[in-house]
C-alpha positions in Angstrom: 35.9 -11.7 1.8 35.5 -14.5 4.2 38.2 -13.3 6.1 36.3 -10.0 6.5 32.9 -11.3 7.6 34.4 -13.6 10.6 35.0 -9.8 12.4 32.2 -9.1 14.8 32.3 -5.6 14.3 31.8 -5.4 10.5 29.2 -8.2 10.7 27.4 -6.5 13.3 27.6 -3.0 10.8 26.1 -5.1 8.0 23.7 -6.7 10.1 22.1 -2.9 11.2 22.8 -1.5 7.6 20.3 -4.1 6.2 18.1 -4.0 9.0 17.9 -0.2 8.7 17.7 -0.4 5.2 14.3 -2.8 5.2 13.0 -0.8 8.0 13.2 2.6 5.6 11.7 0.6 3.1 9.0 -1.1 5.1 7.4 2.3 6.5 8.5 4.7 4.0 6.8 3.6 0.9 3.2 3.9 1.5 3.7 7.4 2.2 4.4 8.2 -1.3 2.0 5.4 -2.9 0.7 7.5 -5.7 -3.1 5.7 -5.4 -4.4 2.3 -4.3 -8.1 0.5 -5.5 -10.2 -0.4 -2.8 -11.7 -3.9 -2.3 -14.5 -5.1 -4.4 -18.1 -4.2 -3.1 -21.2 -6.1 -4.5 -23.6 -3.3 -4.6 -23.1 0.8 -5.6 -24.3 1.5 -2.0 -21.8 -0.6 -0.4 -19.1 1.3 -2.4 -20.2 4.9 -1.7 -21.0 4.0 2.4 -17.2 2.6 2.3 -16.0 5.9 0.9 -15.4 8.0 4.3 -13.6 5.9 5.8 -10.6 6.4 3.1 -11.0 10.3 3.7 -7.8 12.0 5.9 -5.5 14.4 5.3 -3.2 12.5 2.9 -5.9 10.7 1.0 -9.1 11.0 -1.2 -11.7 8.6 -2.3 -12.7 9.1 -5.7 -16.4 7.8 -7.6 -17.3 4.4 -7.2 -16.9 2.0 -10.9 -18.7 -0.9 -12.2 -16.6 -3.9 -13.0 -17.7 -7.1 -14.9 -15.9 -10.3 -14.3 -16.3 -13.2 -17.0 -19.3 -14.6 -14.9 -21.0 -11.7 -15.7 -21.6 -10.3 -11.9 -20.9 -6.6 -11.5 -18.9 -5.6 -8.7 -18.0 -1.9 -7.5 -14.8 -0.5 -6.5 -13.2 3.1 -6.2 -9.5 4.5 -6.3 -7.9 6.3 -3.5 -5.4 9.2 -4.5 -2.5 10.3 -2.3 -3.1 14.0 -1.7 0.4 15.8 -2.6 
């Protein structure tokens, strides 16, 4: 294996393959994401105001949901679904 790695053409081919694979994984993954959660908002009004920013031909935001943390504070979030 070490003799093969000393050849410049083989090294260049392996490097190009690794870079191309990384680019495919880095750029292709978000297009197939099923859904993701928005950041937390302090009020329901702020949550509802942020939802239109996530509307596109590929995504649609769901309704705002309340969640309570361990200190009893209520935060709001929504889930953005990918359209297929």
